[in-house]
N, C-alpha and C positions, 0 to 999 in steps of 0.2 A: 504493500500500500504506500509506503514511504517513497519508493521509486516512482510509482505512478503519480503521486502528488508532485514530486520534483519535475517530472516531465510536463505535467499540466502547467506548472508555474513557468516553465522555460520553453514551451512549445514553439514560441515565435523565433527563438534562436535556432532550434533544430531545423525548422522549416527554411529559415534564411540561408543556412549553410547548404542545404540541399538545392535551394534555388540558385545560389551563386555557382555551385558546382555544375549545374545543368547548363548555365550560360557559358561557363568555361569550356565544357565538353563540346558545345555547339559552336564555339568560336565566335560568339556574338556578344555585343555590349548590351547591358540592360538599359531600359526595360524592353522586353520583347514578349509577344508581338505588338504591333501598333494597331490602331483602329482603322479598318477599311471604311472608306466613305461611300455610303449608298447614293444612288441617283437622287437628285432633287433634295439632298439633305440641307437643312438650314445650318448655318454656323451656330455653335453654342454661344450664349445660352438660348434656349427656346423661349418663345413668348408665353409665359406662364402667368396665369391669374390666380391669386390665392385669397381665400377668405375662410371664415368660420361658419359652421352651421350647427344648430342645436339638435341633438338626439338625446334627450334627457335620460340620465343625469349628466351626459357628457357634452363637452364642446369639441367638435370635430373639425380639424383643419382639412380643407380640400384644396386641390390645385387643378386647374383646367388649362387646356391648350386646344386650339382649333376653333372653327367658327361656332358662334353661339347657336346658329340654326342648323348645325351639322348633326348627323346621326351620333348617338351617344355610345361611347366605349368606356365602361367602368373598369378601372385597373386596381387590383387588390395586391398589396405587397406581401412578402413572405414573412415567416416567423421572426420576431425581434427586429424587423427593419422598419421602413416607412416609405412614403410615397416618392421619395427621391429616386427610387429604383427605376422610375418611368421617365425621368427627365430627358434622357437621350432619345427615347421613342417619341417624346413630345416635340422633339426638334426635327422629326422626319416628315417631310412634306407629303410623302406617300400616304401617311396616315392623316395628317392634319388638313389635307386638302378637302376631305369629305367628312371627317369624324371629329367630334368634340371629345377629347380624352379627359377623363376625370379620375384622379387618384386621391385617396384620402389616407390619413394616418389613423390607425386604430387608437382608442383611448390608451394612455400610458406610452404611446409610441410617437416619435418625432415631435411635432408641434401640437399634438392633442394631449392636453394635460390630464392628470388624474382628477377625479372629483374632489372638491374641497374636503379636507379632513381625513382622506384616505392615507393609511400608513404605507411607506415604501415597501414594495414587494407584495402588495395586496391584490394586484391584478390577477385575474384568472380568465380563461377562455374555454367555453364549451360550445357545442353545436347550437343550442338555443340562443345563447347570447350573441354568437357570431352572426347568425341569420338576422336577428333583430337589429343589430347595428347596421348591417348592409342595407336592409330594406328601409331603415330609418334615414340613412344617408341619401338613398335614391329619392325618397320623398322630399327631404329637406333641400336637396340640391336641384330639384325639378328635372330629374333625368327622365327621358322619354323612352321607355322600353329598351334599355341599353343592351348591348352585347357585354358580357362579363368575361374578363380575363384574369386568371390567377395562376399561381404556381406553388407547389409544395403544400403548406397548410391552406393557402387560399385556393389552390387547385382542388383540394378536397372539398372545401365548402362550396365550390362551384357545382359539384355534383349534387349537393344537398339543395342548392337553389334550383337546379333543373328539375329536381323531384318535387319540391314544395310549391314553387311559383313559376311553372312553365310559361304561363301566359304573360308574365311580367318582363320576359326577355326575348330579344330578337334572336339570340343565340348564346352559346356558352363555349368558351375556349379554356379547357382545364389542362394545365401543364403540370408535369411531375406529380400526377394525382393517382391515387389508388383507393380502393374501398377500405383498406386498412394497412397500416405500416407498423411494424414492431421493431423494438430494439434501438430506437434513436434517442432515448433519454440519456443524458450524461450528467453524472453527479458534479462535475467540475464547473458546470455553467453558472452555478450560484454558490459555490463552495467558499466559506469565509477566508480560506487561505490562498485563494486563487483570484487573480485580477480578472474580473469578468470582462473588462474593456479590452484586454489583450487575448484572453483565452477564447472567447466566443468567436471573434473574427478568424482566429487561427483554426478553430474547429470546423468552420464552414468553408474556409479557403480551399481545402482539398476537394470540395464538392464541385468546383468549377472545372471546366475542360482546360487542358493545358494550352489549347489554341486561343483561349479567351484573351482579347486585347488587354495588355497590361494596364492601361489607364482605367478601363472598365472594372477589371478585377480589383484594382486599388480602390475604386469608388465603393465596391461592395464591402471590402474590408473596413473602410472608414465608416460606412453607415452602421455596420454591426458593432463597431467599437463604441458607438454613442448611445446604445440602448439603455433604457432605464433599468434600475436594479431588478434582477430576476425576471425581466420581461421576456427575454428569449426562453428561459427555462419554463415559464408558465405557458408560453405558446406551444412549446414542444410537448407539454402535458396533454394538449389538445391533439397535436399532429400525430403523435405516436402513443396515444393513450386513450383519451375519451372518444376520439373519432373512430367509429367502426360502423360502416354502412354496408357490410356484407349481406345483411338481411334485407336490404331495400334497393340497392342501386339498379337491380333488374327491372324495377318499376318505373324508371325514368322513361318518359314518352318523347322520343326524339322527333316525332311528327309534330308535336306541339312546341318543342324547344330543341332546335338542332344542337348537337353536341360534337365538338372536336376534342380529342385528347392527344396532346403532344408531349413527348418526353425525350430528354437529351440522352445520347448514347453514353455519356460519361457520368450520369447520375447513379451513384451506388446507394443512395438513400431510398429513393423510389425509382427502382430500375425500370427500363423499358419493358421488361418482362412483367413486372408488377402492373404497370399501366395497361399493357396489352391484355392481360388476364381480366382486368376490370372492364375494359371496353368490350371484351367478348361476352360479358354478361348483359350488356345493354343493347338491345336491338336498334340498329341504325346509327350507333356511335361510330365515329371515324377516328382511327388511331394512326399516328405517324411517329416514328422514331426520328429524332433530329440529329443528324451527324454533326460532330464538332461542338456540341453544346452539353453543358452540365446541368446542375440543379437550379440555376437562377437565369433562365433563358433571356428574359427581357432586360436584365441588368448586366449580365456578364458579357453578352455579345449582341447588343441591340440590332446592328445591321443584319447579322446572319439570321437572328430570330424573326426580324421583319419580313424576310423572304418567305417564311412559313405563314406569318400572320396576314400579310396583305392579300394573298389570294382568298383566304377565308373571308376577310372583311368585304372584298369585292363581290364574292358570291352572295353574301348576306345583303349587301347594298342593292344588288340587282334584284334579289328576291323580294 
């Protein structure tokens, strides 16, 4: 146990040694690789509009990009992160030409504060609370039958939304999603002798594909280093604990709510095999394995992920 604790305390050093060694073997200077520029991409930063909406008892920060009269795309961040994961997608004209992208920070995440009087670490997430927050944001932000995009824990809740509220959505894009995932809880994520701001981003860094552009991977690391106390750990209690839809995903009606499931080939948390098995239980669900992508598709490699997302949105727009 003592050796495991020491590793958790110094995981960032071990990873850095391996990372530098890889660069030396490849004969390239860090950081590598760089971000490929997609067609029609706007320069950073994107034109993002931010405001708060009320979903009692929470004040929720939302950010939007794209035309106010565009079709709505609701973007759900991953465990322990926040809406900044979508900033690069919000700069992609292939999306913002026709779609109004909306991302929000869950309570206790990013710019969405805890309710007054709540003690640090009191956040928890379960299926009922998650659905209630999402539907509350849709109403408060005035979204019109949005397409919903999520990955990891937010990919899981996408499946629940398709089941419970099929008429509320134009379509669902559930990434890195499965009916149930076991074994992803880790004691070090909120251990009193481990620096959460260093360990958590190191824990998730290995979930990204090695081809992920270095600036994007660095953004993901930075976002995870800024999470509230125990927020990531409580989210994982949902992702790899409370969430279990094996008894109900087969009831999703894709005729009422079209469903796409996309999973990166490098995701070892929710593997492509996991997602494919879940998709096989849902009549009409369409599954794709995404080469060169890991667990955080819209954040770790936005241009590559957009190549999968844009054709789906075009199909939904035409429909």
